[in-house]
C-alpha positions in Angstrom: -5.5 -3.0 -28.6 -2.1 -0.9 -29.8 -3.5 -1.8 -33.2 -6.3 -0.1 -32.8 -4.7 3.5 -31.4 -4.1 6.4 -33.9 -2.5 9.0 -32.2 -0.6 8.6 -28.6 -0.7 11.4 -26.5 1.7 11.8 -23.7 0.8 14.2 -20.7 4.3 15.2 -18.3 1.3 16.4 -15.6 1.8 19.4 -13.3 -0.1 21.0 -10.7 -1.2 24.0 -12.7 -0.4 23.1 -15.9 1.2 19.9 -18.4 3.1 19.7 -21.0 1.7 17.7 -23.9 2.9 16.0 -27.3 0.6 14.0 -29.0 2.3 11.4 -32.0 0.9 9.5 -35.0 2.1 6.0 -35.3 4.6 6.5 -37.2 6.1 9.1 -34.9 5.2 12.3 -35.6 4.2 15.2 -33.9 0.8 16.1 -33.9 0.7 18.1 -31.4 3.7 19.8 -28.8 2.7 22.0 -26.1 2.2 23.6 -22.7 -1.4 22.9 -21.5 -3.2 24.1 -18.6 -5.1 22.4 -15.8 -8.4 23.1 -17.2 -10.8 20.8 -18.0 -12.3 23.3 -21.1 -8.7 23.4 -22.9 -8.2 19.5 -22.0 -11.3 18.7 -23.9 -9.9 21.2 -26.7 -7.1 19.6 -27.3 -8.2 15.5 -27.0 -11.3 15.9 -29.3 -9.2 18.0 -32.2 -6.5 14.9 -31.7 -9.4 12.7 -32.2 -9.7 13.8 -36.0 -6.8 11.7 -37.0 -8.6 8.5 -35.3 -8.5 6.7 -31.8 -6.3 8.7 -28.8 -5.0 7.1 -26.7 -3.7 9.8 -23.4 -0.7 8.6 -21.2 -0.1 10.0 -18.0 3.0 9.9 -15.5 1.0 10.6 -12.6 -2.9 9.0 -12.5 -3.8 10.0 -9.1 -4.0 14.1 -7.9 -2.5 16.3 -10.3 -3.4 14.0 -13.0 -7.1 13.0 -12.5 -8.7 15.6 -13.9 -7.4 15.2 -17.4 -8.0 11.2 -17.2 -11.6 12.0 -16.2 -11.7 14.7 -19.0 -9.9 12.1 -21.6 -12.6 9.4 -20.3 -15.8 11.7 -21.0 -14.1 13.0 -24.1 -13.8 9.5 -25.5 -10.4 8.5 -25.7 -8.7 5.7 -24.7 -6.6 6.3 -21.1 -3.0 4.6 -19.4 -0.2 5.0 -17.2 3.3 4.7 -17.5 5.0 4.3 -13.9 7.9 6.2 -13.2 10.8 3.8 -13.1 9.6 2.6 -16.9 9.8 6.3 -17.6 13.2 6.5 -16.3 14.3 3.7 -18.2 13.2 4.5 -21.0 14.7 8.1 -21.3 18.4 6.3 -21.3 17.4 4.9 -24.2 16.7 8.7 -26.1 19.3 11.2 -26.8 20.0 13.8 -24.2 20.3 14.4 -20.2 17.9 17.3 -20.2 15.0 17.3 -18.0 12.1 19.2 -19.4 8.4 19.0 -19.1 8.3 19.1 -23.3 10.8 15.8 -23.2 9.4 14.1 -20.6 5.9 14.3 -22.4 7.7 13.6 -25.8 9.0 10.3 -23.9 5.6 9.5 -22.4 3.9 9.0 -26.2 6.5 7.3 -27.6 7.2 4.7 -25.3 3.4 4.2 -25.2 3.7 4.1 -29.7 6.4 1.9 -29.9 6.9 -0.4 -26.4 3.2 -0.5 -25.7 3.9 -3.8 -22.4 5.3 -0.9 -20.3 2.1 0.9 -20.2 -0.4 0.0 -17.3 -4.1 0.5 -17.3 -6.0 2.8 -14.9 -8.4 1.8 -12.9 -11.9 1.7 -14.3 -14.2 5.1 -13.2 -15.3 3.3 -10.5 -16.3 5.7 -7.1 -15.4 2.6 -4.6 -12.0 2.4 -6.3 -11.2 6.1 -5.9 -12.3 6.7 -2.6 -10.3 3.5 -1.5 -7.4 4.9 -2.6 -8.4 7.8 -1.3 -9.2 6.4 2.1 -6.0 4.1 1.9 -3.7 6.9 1.4 -4.8 8.8 4.2 -4.5 5.4 6.4 -0.9 5.3 5.5 -0.8 8.8 6.5 -2.2 7.8 9.7 0.2 4.9 10.2 3.1 7.2 9.3 2.1 9.7 12.3 1.6 6.6 14.7 4.7 4.9 14.4 6.6 8.1 15.1 4.8 9.2 17.9 5.2 5.9 19.4 8.8 6.1 18.5 9.0 9.5 20.2 6.8 8.2 23.6 9.9 5.1 24.0 12.6 7.9 23.2 11.3 10.1 26.0 10.7 6.9 28.6 14.5 5.9 27.8 15.7 9.1 28.2 14.3 9.5 32.0 13.8 6.0 33.3 14.8 3.0 30.8 13.4 0.5 33.9 10.0 1.5 33.1 10.2 1.8 29.2 11.0 -1.9 29.5 8.0 -2.6 31.0 6.5 -2.4 27.6 7.3 -4.3 25.1 6.8 -4.5 21.8 2.8 -3.1 21.2 1.8 -3.3 24.8 3.2 0.3 25.1 -0.4 1.2 22.6 -2.3 -0.6 24.7 -5.4 2.0 25.9 -5.3 1.2 29.5 -1.2 2.3 29.2 -2.2 5.4 27.4 -4.2 6.1 29.6 -1.7 6.0 32.6 0.6 7.9 30.4 -2.2 10.7 30.2 -3.5 11.0 33.6 0.1 10.5 35.7 2.3 11.9 32.9 5.6 9.6 33.5 7.1 7.8 36.5 6.9 11.3 38.9 3.4 11.1 38.5 3.4 7.6 39.2 5.2 7.5 42.4 3.4 10.9 43.9 -0.1 8.8 43.3 1.0 5.8 45.0 0.4 1.9 44.0 -3.2 2.1 45.4 -4.6 5.2 43.6 -3.2 4.1 40.3 -4.5 0.4 40.8 -8.1 2.1 41.3 -7.4 4.3 38.6 -6.2 1.1 36.1 -9.5 -1.3 37.0 -12.0 1.6 36.2 -10.1 2.0 33.0 -10.0 -1.5 32.3 -12.0 -4.8 31.9 -9.5 -7.1 32.7 -7.4 -7.4 35.9 -4.7 -4.6 35.5 -3.1 -5.9 39.0 0.3 -7.4 36.7 0.6 -4.5 35.2 0.5 -2.2 37.9 3.1 -4.6 40.2 5.4 -4.4 36.8 5.2 -0.6 36.9 6.1 -0.1 40.4 8.6 -2.5 40.4 10.7 -0.9 37.5 9.9 2.6 39.8 12.3 1.0 42.2 15.2 0.4 40.2 16.1 3.7 39.4 16.5 6.3 42.1 18.3 9.0 40.5 16.7 12.1 38.5 17.6 12.5 35.2 18.1 16.5 33.4 15.0 17.1 31.5 12.4 15.2 33.6 10.3 17.7 34.4 9.9 18.6 30.8 9.9 15.0 29.7 6.7 14.4 31.8 5.0 17.5 30.3 5.0 16.0 26.9 4.6 12.4 27.6 0.8 12.8 28.4 0.6 14.9 25.2 2.4 12.3 22.8 0.0 9.8 24.6 -2.8 11.4 23.9 -1.9 11.8 20.1 -1.4 8.0 19.8 -4.7 7.5 21.4 -6.5 9.9 18.6 -4.4 8.2 15.8 -5.5 5.0 17.2 -9.4 6.3 17.4 -8.7 7.6 13.4 -7.8 4.3 12.3 -10.3 2.5 13.7 -13.1 5.1 12.3 -11.4 4.7 8.6 -11.3 0.8 8.7 -14.8 1.0 9.4 -15.3 3.0 6.9 -13.7 1.0 4.3 -15.2 -2.0 5.6 -18.3 -0.4 4.4 -16.8 0.9 0.6 -15.4 -2.7 0.3 -19.0 -4.8 1.1 -20.1 -2.6 -2.0 -17.9 -3.2 -4.5 -19.3 -6.7 -6.5 -15.9 -8.4 -6.1 -15.2 -8.4 -2.5 -17.7 -11.2 -1.2 -15.1 -13.4 -3.6 -12.0 -11.9 -2.2 -12.8 -11.9 1.3 -14.2 -16.0 0.8 -10.3 -17.3 0.3 -9.0 -17.9 3.5 -6.5 -15.6 5.0 -8.3 -12.7 2.5 -9.9 -9.9 5.2 -10.9 -6.3 4.5 -7.3 -4.8 4.8 -6.1 -7.1 2.1 -9.0 -7.1 0.1 -8.9 -3.8 -0.2 -5.0 -4.0 -1.4 -5.9 -6.3 -4.1 -8.7 -4.7 -5.4 -6.8 -1.0 -5.3 -3.9 -2.8 -7.0 -6.2 -4.5 -10.0 -9.6 -3.5 -9.9 -11.8 -5.9 -11.3 -8.8 -7.8 -12.6 -9.6 -7.3 -16.7 -6.2 -5.6 -17.4 -4.6 -8.9 -16.4 -4.7 -11.8 -19.0 -3.7 -14.7 -17.0 -2.5 -15.5 -13.4 0.9 -15.4 -14.4 0.8 -11.8 -15.7 -0.8 -10.8 -12.4 1.6 -13.0 -10.4 4.2 -11.1 -12.4 2.6 -8.0 -11.9 2.5 -8.7 -8.1 6.6 -9.6 -7.8 5.6 -13.3 -6.8 6.5 -15.1 -10.0 10.3 -16.0 -9.9 12.6 -14.5 -12.8 14.5 -16.7 -15.0 18.2 -16.2 -15.7 20.5 -17.4 -17.9 23.7 -16.5 -19.2 26.0 -19.4 -20.8 27.1 -21.7 -18.5 27.4 -19.4 -15.0 24.6 -18.1 -14.8 21.3 -20.7 -14.9 18.1 -20.9 -13.1 14.9 -19.5 -11.2 15.7 -16.3 -8.8 12.9 -14.5 -6.9 11.3 -10.9 -8.4 13.1 -8.2 -6.8 10.2 -6.0 -9.1 6.1 -5.7 -9.1 4.0 -4.0 -6.9 5.1 -3.9 -3.8 1.6 -3.0 -1.8 -0.1 -6.5 -3.2 3.1 -8.3 -3.2 2.7 -7.5 0.6 -0.9 -8.0 0.6 -0.8 -11.7 -1.4 2.6 -12.4 1.0 0.5 -11.8 4.3 -2.4 -13.7 3.2 -0.3 -16.3 2.2 1.3 -16.4 5.5 -2.1 -16.3 7.4 -3.7 -18.8 5.3 -0.3 -21.5 6.3 -1.2 -21.1 10.3 -4.6 -21.4 9.5 -6.2 -23.5 6.7 -5.6 -27.4 6.1 -4.9 -26.9 2.2 -2.7 -24.1 2.5 -0.6 -25.4 5.4 -0.2 -28.8 4.2 1.2 -27.4 0.8 3.4 -25.0 3.1 4.6 -27.8 5.1 5.6 -29.7 1.5 7.9 -27.1 0.4 9.5 -27.0 3.6 10.3 -30.6 3.4 11.8 -29.7 0.1 14.2 -27.7 2.0 12.8 -24.3 1.4 13.2 -21.8 3.9 9.7 -19.9 5.6 9.7 -16.8 3.2 10.6 -18.8 0.5 7.7 -21.4 1.3 5.1 -19.2 2.0 5.9 -17.0 -1.4 5.5 -20.3 -3.3 2.3 -20.4 -1.6 1.4 -17.0 -2.3 2.3 -17.6 -6.2 0.1 -20.8 -6.3 -2.8 -18.8 -4.4 -2.2 -16.2 -7.1 -3.8 -19.3 -9.4 -6.5 -19.4 -7.5 -7.5 -15.4 -6.7 -7.5 -15.0 -10.5 -9.7 -17.4 -11.2 -12.3 -16.8 -8.6 -12.0 -13.0 -10.0 -12.5 -13.5 -13.6 -15.2 -16.1 -12.8 -16.7 -14.2 -9.9 -16.9 -17.8 -8.0 -16.0 -18.2 -4.6 -13.6 -20.0 -2.9 -14.1 -23.2 -2.4 -12.4 -25.6 0.0 -10.8 -29.4 -0.8 -9.3 -31.9 0.9 -5.4 -31.1 1.3 -3.0 -33.3 0.1 0.1 -34.8 3.0 3.0 -33.8 2.9 
């Protein structure tokens, strides 16, 4: 595509305005001015630059504040691309000076696109489903962080006044619906003691489909392990039910959001293809779609694996450094999604399990064996996306 581009327009995007620098193929400046966040002004510049030939608009932020310039550029008939922040910072070191200005950044974006097109990433095609997924995924990430913070806060409060009670709720047990209802209703150790074991058990049976006797027994056993009252207990017991209610509400919002994401993923043509692969569920499919769209920006499976950071990196220098090493770069969200799906597949899919065991027999540790499996599955995934075919079961090869 780079051979067909006549104008490279770099945009250092901002909240209320951008700076645009346009270069021709020889590096001569055709435009270098601030540009307001306004559709009419953006369209005027993009349309004017098209008099010199085909225009490529490059942004450093394709979402939020960069969404309008991308939409206008596409509507005006321009190509669009994205220069990742890390690539831009590395490219900036190649240019003289250390000043940090919008004009300099816009020039670097444009000149990097002109001289080093391999650093560019394609912006998602105009898909309402992908755009909506991106918004919902971002909101889900925010809810996850808030929920984790609230859970840590609840644990901290219990540890402050009654460590023995906190030990009753290891790992995810503290976020079970019944446990949260107990904290919301009784507050903490003082409220539980005052209510008595019988009343708490009756309440638990009314709010749980499973027999809660074991949990209630553990709680009241823990309550006998401490007789002193720590300073600040009354204040903590005021805060505990509010934090528990916050966790309950956040979990409810995440469940509603998950249903909306599932509905969106179902509307995307490739979702059925992705989910047909063992180890790929709704969340993994959404993560893959957000990272690669329909896969049109990748020429082969090796390109996709390198972008995900699951392909090993070759290092050869003289006689002292040689071999293949794990990659530390790539799209982290996509890498995590492919790694998790490979891990799940290694436990449940016979073909993946056999390959995983073969790698373990070769002396690889767990994470390395799963990464090898993720790399192999990437080839299959790319072929499925490229051809629009469902996953086909094969007879596993014994380790």
